[in-house]
N, C-alpha and C positions, 0 to 999 in steps of 0.2 A: 312226122305228117301227124299233125291237129286233127283226128277227127272227133267229134262228139258222136257218142253213141251209150247205151246203157252200160256200165261199168262190167256186168259179167260176157258182155260180149265184145267189150274192147278188150279185156284179157284174151279173150278166144280167138278175137279176129285180127289182134297186134301186126301178126307177120304180114296179114293180106296188105297191111296200111306202107307198111315199108317198101312193096315190093313195086320196079319201075313200072308195070302196067297202071298200078292204081295213083301214081304219081301223075300219069300221063291223063287219066280220066279225070282226076279233079281238077289239072288244067284246063281240060274241056269243059268240064260243068260249069265252072268257074265262068268261061268267058261266055258260055251260054245266056246263062244268068244275068249277065250284065250287059248282051246284047241282044237277046230276044226275050217273048214271055216262056217260060218254062212252068211246067208244074210237077209236083205239088211245090209249094213256097219252103224256100231252102230250109229251114226248121224243121222241116216235116218229113226230108229225105230218108232219114231213118226210124221214123217214125213206130214203123212197124217191131223194131229191137224195143224200141223204149218202152212201149205197151206191152211187150210180152218177154218179160227177162228170160235167160238161158234155162236158171234155174226151175220157172214155171210151165215149161214148154210142155203141153202136150199132144197138140194136134199142129200138123205142118200143110196149111193149102198152098200154092204155088199159081201166079198169075203170070202173064207176060209184062207190059208196061203200062202205066199211068192212066189215067182217063186225061183225054187231050182237051175237054171239053171245058168250061170258064167254069170255075169255082168246085169242081168234081173231086178231083185228087185229092187224097188227105194222106198220102204213106201207108195208107194197107189196102194190098190187093181187093178188089170187088167193091170196097167199103167207100161212101160218099158222104160229103159233109151233110149236117143236119141243115133240113130244109130245102135238098138236092131230090131234083123227083128221080126215082129208080132206073139208070140204066137197063135196057135190056135183059144182061146177062144177070143182074143183082135179082130183078123182079123174078127170072125164073127159079132162081138159087131161095128166094122165099116162098116161092110156091112149091117145091119140091119140100122144102122144111114143113110147112104147113099140109101138105098132102100126106109125108112122113109118117112127123109126131104131131099133127094136129094141132098146133099150135097156131093162131092169128098170125098173119102179115105184119110186119111191125110198122109203125110209123115213120121211123128214121131209118135211110140205109146206113147209118155212122155202126161201124162195127167195132169200134172201142170195147164195148162191153164182151164180143169173143176174145179179142184180144187179152185182157186185163184176165181171163179167165185161163189164158195157156196155148192160145189158139195164134201161131204165126204166120200172119197175112202178107205172106213174101211176094211181092213180083221181082221176075226175073231182072228188069231193067227198071230202075229207081225213078228217071227221071224223063221228062218227053217235051218236044215243043208243041206249045199251042196248037190243036188243030191240026197235029201230024204224026200220025200214028206211027210208032217203031220209029221215029226220028231219031232218036238215044240208043237204038239198037247197034250192037259191031261195035261198041266204042270202051268196052270192055266192063261193063256192069254184070255183064254175063259170068263171065270169069268169077268176079267177086263172090256172086248168089250161088255160082257153082259150090265154092270155097265156105258157103253159109252152111249150103245142104250136106255136104260133107263132113265138115264138122257135125253136126248133128248126128249122122248115121254114124260118126266114128266114136261117139260119146253118150250117147244115149240108146237106150230100147226103151220097148211098150213104148211107140210114138204111133200115133193114127198119121198117117200121108192120105190125105185126097188128092187126086191125079186128076185133072180133068180136064181132056183132050190131050194131043199125042205132044205137044211141047211140055206140058208140066211132067207127061208121064217119062219123057225121056231126061229131062231135069233132075227127077225124083229116083233114076233107076238105080242109083247109089244106096238106097236104104235095103236093108235087110228083109225080105218077107217072112222070115225063121222066127225074127224077133220083134216084129213090129206088126201094125196091122196096113197093109196097103190096099186103098180103094180108089177103082182106076174108074172112070166112065168119059162118053163124050164133054167136050167142052159144053158149057150150060148157054150160049150165045142162040138166036135164034136161028142161024143156020143148020145148028146142030142137036138142037134141046130133046127134040123127039125122037133121036136117033138113039135112045141110053141115058139121058139123064135125068128127065122124068123118069119115077121108077127106081131111079139109083139106090135109093135109103141109106144114104151115105150117113146119113145125121144119126141116125137111131143105130146103126151098125159101129158109127165111132163111140156115142155111148154105151152100148153093151161091151167092145171091147175096152172103155176106160174102168166101168164097173169091175170087168173079172179081171182086172187089174191091179185092184184094191183104191182107183182113183177117181175124184168127183167126177160126173159127168160135167158135160157143156151146157149149158142153158141155150139154147140156139134161140 
């Protein structure tokens, strides 16, 4: 199966691409792109991996599925394309960063700048139908992204995992708290943000951990 993905991830995840579930997933996704409006565009499905090579990985942030509004999804969880208004969760993330480390809210919600510093912005499901949240859930993407998290947990230590909400916390549970930094909070959505996301200070904690392990902090 020919899947285009960053070379070091390609080598790491090659066994997944040969499994029956992945062949079924590819068939499903191809048919969906051929018959429905699907986000993100096909060339951006694996963009989180292309922007954050495995060798540079320092932080893992786990989302659920891509934004399903027009022009929003760009292949990185919580991120939107330049010029797109911030969805509520992203607005809340920026507000917490501003409170936590004192930086102003940025003018763009495009998080390429995080990914290029070593932040893997991983959605559990990598595609979605327009205006239909979770429409590609249960089709195989979760199995693939579980394998991604498992591969990281087995091969890297000293990683910061930001696990927001019970869904992300279950998915990241394989990562050992003994030799990584596991940061947990409620999801930054408006429904839960006041129950512990605001004030979690994950961004300063992440940088303190990275610095203590001889790594460059993230410019959030």
